[in-house]
C-alpha positions in Angstrom: 46.5 16.5 -18.1 48.9 17.0 -20.9 52.1 15.2 -21.2 54.8 16.7 -23.6 54.9 14.6 -26.8 51.9 12.6 -25.8 48.1 12.9 -26.4 46.0 14.8 -23.8 44.4 12.5 -21.2 41.4 12.8 -18.9 42.2 14.8 -15.9 40.1 12.5 -13.9 41.2 8.9 -14.8 44.2 9.5 -17.1 42.6 7.7 -20.1 43.5 9.0 -23.6 39.8 9.5 -24.8 38.7 10.1 -28.3 38.2 13.3 -30.3 34.7 14.4 -30.3 33.2 17.1 -32.4 32.3 20.4 -30.9 28.9 20.0 -32.3 28.1 17.1 -30.3 28.8 19.0 -27.0 26.8 21.9 -28.1 23.8 19.5 -28.8 24.1 17.4 -25.6 25.3 19.7 -22.8 22.5 21.1 -20.6 21.9 24.8 -21.4 23.3 26.0 -18.0 26.7 24.4 -19.1 27.1 25.9 -22.6 28.6 29.2 -21.3 31.6 27.1 -20.2 32.2 25.6 -23.5 35.2 26.9 -25.4 36.2 26.1 -29.1 38.1 23.0 -27.8 39.2 20.5 -29.1 37.5 18.0 -26.7 37.7 14.5 -26.1 35.4 11.9 -25.1 36.4 9.7 -22.0 35.7 6.2 -22.9 36.3 4.8 -19.3 33.1 3.6 -18.0 34.2 4.1 -14.3 35.0 7.7 -14.9 32.4 10.3 -14.3 34.0 12.7 -16.7 32.3 12.6 -20.4 34.2 15.3 -22.0 37.6 17.1 -21.4 39.3 20.0 -23.1 42.5 19.0 -24.5 44.2 21.8 -23.0 43.5 20.6 -19.7 41.3 23.6 -18.7 37.9 21.9 -17.8 35.9 18.8 -18.0 32.1 18.2 -18.2 30.7 15.0 -16.3 27.7 12.8 -16.8 25.5 15.2 -14.9 26.0 18.0 -17.3 24.5 16.2 -20.2 20.7 16.0 -21.4 21.2 12.2 -22.1 22.3 9.0 -20.3 25.7 8.0 -21.3 25.2 4.3 -22.1 28.9 3.3 -21.8 29.0 4.9 -18.3 25.8 3.8 -16.9 25.2 0.7 -14.5 21.4 0.8 -14.2 18.9 0.6 -16.9 18.1 1.9 -19.3 21.6 1.9 -20.8 21.3 3.6 -24.4 23.5 2.2 -27.0 21.6 3.6 -30.1 20.7 7.3 -29.6 18.9 7.8 -32.9 16.7 4.6 -32.9 16.3 4.0 -29.2 17.9 0.8 -28.7 19.4 -0.2 -25.3 21.7 -2.7 -23.7 18.8 -4.4 -22.0 16.8 -4.9 -25.3 19.7 -6.7 -26.9 20.4 -8.8 -23.8 16.7 -9.8 -23.4 16.6 -10.8 -27.2 19.7 -12.8 -27.0 18.5 -14.6 -23.8 15.2 -15.4 -25.4 16.3 -16.3 -28.9 20.1 -16.9 -28.9 20.7 -13.9 -31.2 19.6 -10.2 -31.8 18.4 -8.4 -34.9 19.2 -5.0 -33.4 22.3 -4.3 -35.6 20.4 -5.2 -38.8 17.5 -2.8 -37.6 19.8 0.0 -37.2 21.5 -0.8 -40.6 18.1 -0.9 -42.4 17.1 2.4 -40.7 20.3 4.0 -41.4 19.9 3.1 -45.1 16.4 4.3 -45.1 16.4 7.4 -42.8 19.9 8.2 -42.1 20.9 9.0 -38.5 21.9 12.1 -36.4 24.8 10.6 -34.3 26.7 13.7 -34.5 23.9 15.5 -32.4 22.4 12.6 -30.3 25.4 10.2 -29.6 27.7 11.4 -26.7 30.7 9.8 -28.7 29.7 12.1 -31.6 29.9 9.1 -34.0 27.7 6.3 -35.6 26.7 3.9 -32.9 26.7 0.8 -35.0 30.3 -0.2 -34.3 29.7 0.3 -30.3 26.5 -1.8 -31.0 28.2 -4.5 -32.7 31.0 -4.7 -30.2 28.3 -4.8 -27.4 26.5 -7.7 -29.1 29.7 -9.8 -29.6 30.7 -9.4 -26.1 27.0 -10.4 -24.8 26.9 -13.4 -27.2 30.2 -14.6 -25.8 28.7 -14.4 -22.4 25.7 -16.4 -23.2 27.5 -19.2 -25.3 
């Protein structure tokens, strides 16, 4: 849905979403759905309760969780919930480490590998951006729950 003078919103939940590169959709959509892809632009729906992952800003179509090759950790309730798509870290791994030790080294591990190897978040992360910010937010929220 598009309101005059405002940003496009998810046709399912009304959320604004965040811009996502077309390259991300081309990498992560299952082959059967690639013919439906237009030049966009597209947005990523961040609402965890909404089944829509991507929506065209012109309101013409959406792509739901089932159309992707990967699980969208933000939208999953059952394990494993991916947080870092390049290096394979999950929400459950972080929670388990915090339960056992009171902290997690996952952000540091990701940072170290980023510096050594780089990443391919553009093509692997459904949000099309580096996961480290999202991982840090998840860690902070989880640490608050256990303190």
